[in-house]
C-alpha positions as CSV (number, residue, x, y, z in Angstrom):
1,M,-76.4,145.5,10.5
2,F,-79.9,145.5,9.1
3,V,-83.0,143.9,10.7
4,S,-86.3,142.4,9.8
5,F,-89.1,142.0,12.4
6,T,-92.0,139.7,11.5
7,D,-95.1,139.0,13.5
8,W,-96.6,135.5,12.9
9,E,-99.7,133.5,13.7
10,F,-99.5,129.7,14.2
11,D,-101.6,126.8,15.5
12,G,-100.5,127.2,19.1
13,N,-98.1,124.2,19.1
14,V,-95.0,125.8,20.5
15,E,-92.8,122.7,20.3
16,N,-93.5,122.4,16.5
17,E,-92.6,126.1,16.0
18,D,-89.4,125.8,18.1
19,E,-88.3,122.8,16.0
20,G,-89.3,124.4,12.7
21,I,-87.3,127.5,13.4
22,K,-84.2,125.5,14.4
23,E,-84.6,123.4,11.2
24,N,-84.8,126.5,9.0
25,W,-81.7,128.2,10.4
26,A,-79.2,126.6,7.9
27,A,-81.4,127.8,5.0
28,M,-81.8,131.2,6.5
29,K,-78.0,131.6,6.7
30,E,-77.8,130.7,3.0
31,Y,-80.0,133.7,2.4
32,G,-77.7,136.0,4.4
33,A,-79.1,135.9,7.9
34,V,-76.4,136.2,10.5
35,N,-78.6,136.0,13.6
36,T,-82.3,135.4,14.5
37,R,-84.3,135.8,17.7
38,C,-87.8,134.8,18.5
39,K,-90.3,135.8,21.1
40,Y,-93.7,134.3,21.8
41,T,-96.1,137.2,22.1
42,G,-99.3,135.2,22.8
43,E,-100.8,131.7,22.8
44,N,-100.5,131.4,19.0
45,T,-98.4,134.5,18.0
46,L,-94.7,135.0,17.6
47,R,-92.3,137.8,16.7
48,T,-89.0,137.1,14.9
49,M,-86.0,139.4,14.5
50,T,-83.5,138.5,11.8
51,L,-80.3,140.3,11.2
52,C,-78.4,140.6,7.9
53,S,-75.0,142.3,7.3
54,S,-76.2,144.6,4.5
55,Q,-79.4,146.3,3.4
56,E,-79.0,144.7,-0.1
57,T,-78.9,141.2,1.4
58,L,-81.9,141.9,3.6
59,D,-83.9,143.4,0.7
60,A,-83.1,140.6,-1.7
61,N,-83.9,137.8,0.7
62,V,-86.4,138.8,3.4
63,D,-89.3,137.5,1.5
64,K,-87.5,134.2,0.8
65,I,-86.7,133.8,4.6
66,R,-90.3,134.5,5.5
67,A,-91.4,132.0,2.9
68,L,-89.2,129.3,4.5
69,A,-91.1,129.7,7.8
70,T,-94.4,129.7,6.0
71,S,-93.8,126.5,4.1
72,A,-91.9,124.6,6.8
73,S,-94.2,125.3,9.7
74,G,-97.4,126.7,8.5
75,M,-96.9,130.0,10.2
76,T,-98.7,132.9,8.7
77,P,-97.0,136.4,8.7
78,T,-99.3,139.1,10.0
79,S,-97.0,142.1,9.8
80,G,-93.4,143.0,9.2
81,M,-90.9,145.8,9.0
82,K,-87.2,146.1,8.1
83,G,-84.4,148.6,8.1
84,P,-81.1,149.5,9.7
85,L,-80.4,148.4,13.2
86,A,-80.3,151.5,15.4
87,V,-78.2,150.2,18.4
88,E,-76.4,147.0,19.1
89,L,-74.7,146.4,22.4
90,D,-72.8,143.3,23.5
């Protein structure tokens, strides 16, 4: 598995962000996302973690996935990183 972490800034309306993320999920899956997690890190900041099954899929689509969030909800990415997932435990 391969992961992308993105830090975001938004207007502080948590309900809108929750709905926007849920609405984007189907499109994210079309770009190869198999799982996504979100954590509010402040009053108007959020961190997302999105998993893809291959490095190629992640590299080809991470910018498209980030653009979905930007256009749908008005969130602005402030930083990001990607690479292989080190440990996954169920």
